[in-house]
DSSP file (Angstrom, degrees, kcal/mol; ACC not computed):
  #  RESIDUE AA STRUCTURE BP1 BP2  ACC     N-H-->O    O-->H-N    N-H-->O    O-->H-N    TCO  KAPPA ALPHA  PHI   PSI    X-CA   Y-CA   Z-CA
    1    1 A M              0   0    0      0, 0.0     8,-0.9     0, 0.0     2,-0.4   0.000 360.0 360.0 360.0 117.2  102.1  125.6   95.8
    2    2 A H  B     -A    8   0A   0      6,-0.2     6,-0.2     2,-0.0     2,-0.1  -0.887 360.0-132.7-117.5 146.9  104.0  127.0   92.8
    3    3 A S    >   -     0   0    0      4,-2.4     3,-2.1    -2,-0.4    -1,-0.0  -0.338  44.0 -87.3 -86.7-178.9  107.5  128.6   92.7
    4    4 A K  T 3  S+     0   0    0      1,-0.3    -1,-0.1     2,-0.1    -2,-0.0   0.796 126.6  54.8 -62.0 -28.3  108.1  131.8   90.8
    5    5 A N  T 3  S-     0   0    0      2,-0.2    -1,-0.3     1,-0.0     3,-0.1   0.338 118.2-108.7 -89.6  11.4  108.7  130.2   87.5
    6    6 A G  S <  S+     0   0    0     -3,-2.1     2,-0.3     1,-0.3    -2,-0.1   0.326  79.0 122.1  88.5  -9.7  105.4  128.4   87.7
    7    7 A S        -     0   0    0     -5,-0.1    -4,-2.4     1,-0.1    -1,-0.3  -0.647  63.9-111.7 -91.8 151.1  106.6  124.9   88.3
    8    8 A R  B     -A    2   0A   0     -2,-0.3     2,-0.2    -6,-0.2    -6,-0.2  -0.455  26.1-120.4 -77.3 146.9  105.6  122.9   91.3
    9    9 A R        -     0   0    0     -8,-0.9     2,-0.1    -2,-0.1     3,-0.1  -0.554  29.0-118.4 -80.3 151.3  108.0  122.0   94.1
   10   10 A K    >   -     0   0    0     -2,-0.2     3,-1.9     1,-0.2     4,-0.4  -0.475  47.0 -71.1 -85.0 163.3  108.5  118.4   94.8
   11   11 A W  T 3  S+     0   0    0      1,-0.3    -1,-0.2    -2,-0.1     7,-0.0  -0.259 116.8   7.8 -56.8 130.7  107.7  116.9   98.2
   12   12 A G  T 3>>S+     0   0    0      5,-0.1     6,-1.4     6,-0.1     4,-1.4   0.443  89.3 116.0  82.4   0.7  110.1  118.0  100.9
   13   13 A E  T <45S+     0   0    0     -3,-1.9    -2,-0.1     2,-0.2     6,-0.1   0.918  78.6  45.8 -69.1 -43.4  112.1  120.6   99.0
   14   14 A K  T  45S+     0   0    0     -4,-0.4    -1,-0.2     1,-0.2    -3,-0.1   0.904 119.5  39.5 -66.5 -42.9  110.9  123.6  101.1
   15   15 A S  T  45S-     0   0    0      1,-0.0    -1,-0.2     0, 0.0    -2,-0.2   0.670 106.8-120.8 -83.3 -18.5  111.5  121.8  104.4
   16   16 A G  T  X5S+     0   0    0     -4,-1.4     4,-1.9     3,-0.0    -3,-0.2   0.507  77.5 123.7  88.9   3.6  114.7  120.0  103.4
   17   17 A A  H  ><S+     0   0    0     -5,-0.7     4,-2.1     2,-0.2     5,-0.2   0.882  70.4  54.3 -65.6 -36.3  113.2  116.6  104.1
   18   18 A R  H  > S+     0   0    0     -6,-1.4     4,-2.3     1,-0.2    -1,-0.2   0.952 108.8  48.4 -60.1 -50.4  114.0  115.4  100.6
   19   19 A E  H  > S+     0   0    0     -7,-0.4     4,-2.1     1,-0.2    -1,-0.2   0.870 109.9  52.1 -59.3 -38.0  117.7  116.4  101.0
   20   20 A E  H  X S+     0   0    0     -4,-1.9     4,-2.6     2,-0.2    -1,-0.2   0.886 109.1  49.8 -63.4 -40.9  117.8  114.6  104.3
   21   21 A L  H  X S+     0   0    0     -4,-2.1     4,-3.3     2,-0.2     5,-0.2   0.918 109.1  52.2 -65.5 -41.7  116.4  111.4  102.8
   22   22 A V  H  X S+     0   0    0     -4,-2.3     4,-2.0     2,-0.2    -2,-0.2   0.913 111.7  46.3 -62.4 -42.7  118.9  111.5  100.0
   23   23 A K  H  X S+     0   0    0     -4,-2.1     4,-2.1     2,-0.2    -2,-0.2   0.941 113.2  49.2 -64.5 -46.4  121.8  111.8  102.5
   24   24 A R  H  X S+     0   0    0     -4,-2.6     4,-2.5     1,-0.2    -2,-0.2   0.942 111.8  48.6 -56.5 -50.0  120.4  109.0  104.6
   25   25 A N  H  X S+     0   0    0     -4,-3.3     4,-2.3     1,-0.2    -1,-0.2   0.868 110.0  51.9 -59.8 -37.4  120.0  106.7  101.5
   26   26 A N  H  X S+     0   0    0     -4,-2.0     4,-2.3    -5,-0.2    -1,-0.2   0.887 109.9  49.4 -64.4 -39.8  123.5  107.5  100.4
   27   27 A K  H  X S+     0   0    0     -4,-2.1     4,-2.5     2,-0.2     5,-0.2   0.891 109.3  51.8 -65.6 -41.3  124.8  106.5  103.9
   28   28 A I  H  X S+     0   0    0     -4,-2.5     4,-2.0     2,-0.2    -2,-0.2   0.938 112.0  46.5 -63.0 -47.0  122.8  103.3  103.7
   29   29 A R  H  X S+     0   0    0     -4,-2.3     4,-2.3     1,-0.2    -2,-0.2   0.896 112.1  50.5 -61.0 -41.2  124.4  102.4  100.3
   30   30 A R  H  X S+     0   0    0     -4,-2.3     4,-1.8     1,-0.2    -2,-0.2   0.939 112.3  45.9 -64.9 -46.9  127.9  103.3  101.5
   31   31 A E  H  <>S+     0   0    0     -4,-2.5     5,-2.5     1,-0.2    -1,-0.2   0.849 110.9  53.2 -68.3 -31.7  127.6  101.1  104.6
   32   32 A F  H ><5S+     0   0    0     -4,-2.0     3,-1.6    -5,-0.2    -1,-0.2   0.938 108.8  49.6 -65.2 -45.4  126.1   98.3  102.6
   33   33 A K  H 3<5S+     0   0    0     -4,-2.3    -2,-0.2     1,-0.3    -1,-0.2   0.829 106.3  57.3 -61.2 -31.5  129.1   98.5  100.2
   34   34 A E  T 3<5S-     0   0    0     -4,-1.8    -1,-0.3    -5,-0.2    -2,-0.2   0.454 131.9 -87.9 -84.0   2.4  131.4   98.4  103.2
   35   35 A G  T < 5S+     0   0    0     -3,-1.6    -3,-0.2     1,-0.3    -2,-0.1   0.397  76.4 140.9 115.2  -4.4  129.9   95.1  104.4
   36   36 A K      < -     0   0    0     -5,-2.5    -1,-0.3     1,-0.1     2,-0.1  -0.433  49.3-120.9 -68.1 146.0  126.9   95.8  106.6
   37   37 A T     >  -     0   0    0      1,-0.1     4,-2.4    -2,-0.1     5,-0.2  -0.390  17.6-113.2 -81.8 166.5  124.1   93.4  106.1
   38   38 A I  H  > S+     0   0    0      1,-0.2     4,-2.4     2,-0.2     5,-0.2   0.899 119.2  52.5 -59.7 -43.0  120.6   94.3  105.1
   39   39 A E  H  > S+     0   0    0      2,-0.2     4,-2.4     1,-0.2    -1,-0.2   0.924 108.8  49.3 -65.9 -43.7  119.3   93.2  108.5
   40   40 A E  H  > S+     0   0    0      1,-0.2     4,-2.8     2,-0.2    -1,-0.2   0.926 112.1  48.3 -59.5 -42.6  121.9   95.4  110.3
   41   41 A L  H  X S+     0   0    0     -4,-2.4     4,-2.5     2,-0.2     6,-0.3   0.882 108.8  53.7 -64.4 -36.3  121.0   98.4  108.2
   42   42 A A  H  X>S+     0   0    0     -4,-2.4     5,-1.8     2,-0.2     4,-0.7   0.939 113.1  43.4 -65.0 -43.5  117.3   97.8  108.9
   43   43 A D  H ><5S+     0   0    0     -4,-2.4     3,-0.6     3,-0.2    -2,-0.2   0.941 115.6  49.0 -63.4 -46.6  117.9   97.8  112.7
   44   44 A Q  H 3<5S+     0   0    0     -4,-2.8    -2,-0.2     1,-0.2    -1,-0.2   0.876 120.8  33.1 -62.5 -40.7  120.2  100.8  112.5
   45   45 A F  H 3<5S-     0   0    0     -4,-2.5    -1,-0.2    -5,-0.2    -2,-0.2   0.314 105.2-120.4-102.0   6.4  118.0  103.0  110.5
   46   46 A Y  T <<5S+     0   0    0     -4,-0.7     2,-0.3    -3,-0.6    -3,-0.2   0.918  70.3 128.9  56.8  46.1  114.6  101.8  111.9
   47   47 A L      < -     0   0    0     -5,-1.8    -1,-0.2    -6,-0.3    -2,-0.1  -0.842  62.4 -98.2-122.9 163.7  113.4  100.6  108.4
   48   48 A S     >  -     0   0    0     -2,-0.3     4,-2.1     1,-0.1     5,-0.2  -0.410  31.2-115.1 -75.0 159.8  112.1   97.4  107.0
   49   49 A I  H  > S+     0   0    0      1,-0.2     4,-2.4     2,-0.2     5,-0.1   0.894 118.8  53.5 -57.1 -41.8  114.2   94.9  105.2
   50   50 A N  H  > S+     0   0    0      1,-0.2     4,-2.4     2,-0.2    -1,-0.2   0.908 108.1  50.5 -60.6 -43.3  112.2   95.5  102.0
   51   51 A S  H  > S+     0   0    0      1,-0.2     4,-1.9     2,-0.2    -1,-0.2   0.917 110.7  48.7 -67.0 -40.5  112.9   99.3  102.3
   52   52 A I  H  X S+     0   0    0     -4,-2.1     4,-2.9     1,-0.2     5,-0.3   0.908 110.3  51.6 -63.1 -42.4  116.6   98.8  102.8
   53   53 A K  H  X S+     0   0    0     -4,-2.4     4,-2.2     1,-0.2    -2,-0.2   0.917 107.3  52.7 -57.4 -44.2  116.6   96.4   99.8
   54   54 A K  H  < S+     0   0    0     -4,-2.4     4,-0.5     1,-0.2    -1,-0.2   0.902 113.2  45.5 -59.8 -41.9  114.9   99.1   97.7
   55   55 A I  H >< S+     0   0    0     -4,-1.9     3,-0.8     1,-0.2    -2,-0.2   0.955 116.3  41.1 -66.0 -50.4  117.5  101.6   98.7
   56   56 A V  H 3< S+     0   0    0     -4,-2.9    -2,-0.2     1,-0.2    -1,-0.2   0.733 118.7  45.2 -76.7 -21.4  120.7   99.5   98.2
   57   57 A Y  T 3< S+     0   0    0     -4,-2.2    -1,-0.2    -5,-0.3    -2,-0.2   0.372  90.2 104.8-101.6   4.8  119.6   97.9   95.0
   58   58 A S  S <  S-     0   0    0     -3,-0.8    -3,-0.0    -4,-0.5    -4,-0.0  -0.391  74.7-126.9 -77.1 162.3  118.2  101.1   93.3
   59   59 A K  S    S+     0   0    0     -2,-0.1    -1,-0.1     2,-0.0    -4,-0.1   0.591  74.5 110.4 -87.9  -7.9  120.2  102.7   90.5
   60   60 A R              0   0    0      1,-0.1    -2,-0.1    -5,-0.1     0, 0.0  -0.317 360.0 360.0 -65.1 145.5  120.2  106.2   92.2
   61   61 A E              0   0    0    -32,-0.0    -1,-0.1    -2,-0.0    -2,-0.0   0.265 360.0 360.0-132.7 360.0  123.5  107.5   93.6
C-alpha cells in the first residue's frame, strides 16, 4: 500500500490505531509521573509490567 508520493504508510496510520497508541502511551507516562506505580498502570491499561516499563522508560514523548 503506497501513498500518492510513493512512500509506504506506517502501521496503523490509515485506521488511526497508531495515533490512539501514542495518546495511550502519553497518558501512561503522565500518570506514572504523577505517582502511579508500574503495577497499577499495568492493571489499569491491561498491559504487562514489562510493557509498561518499556513505555515509561522510553525516550519518546
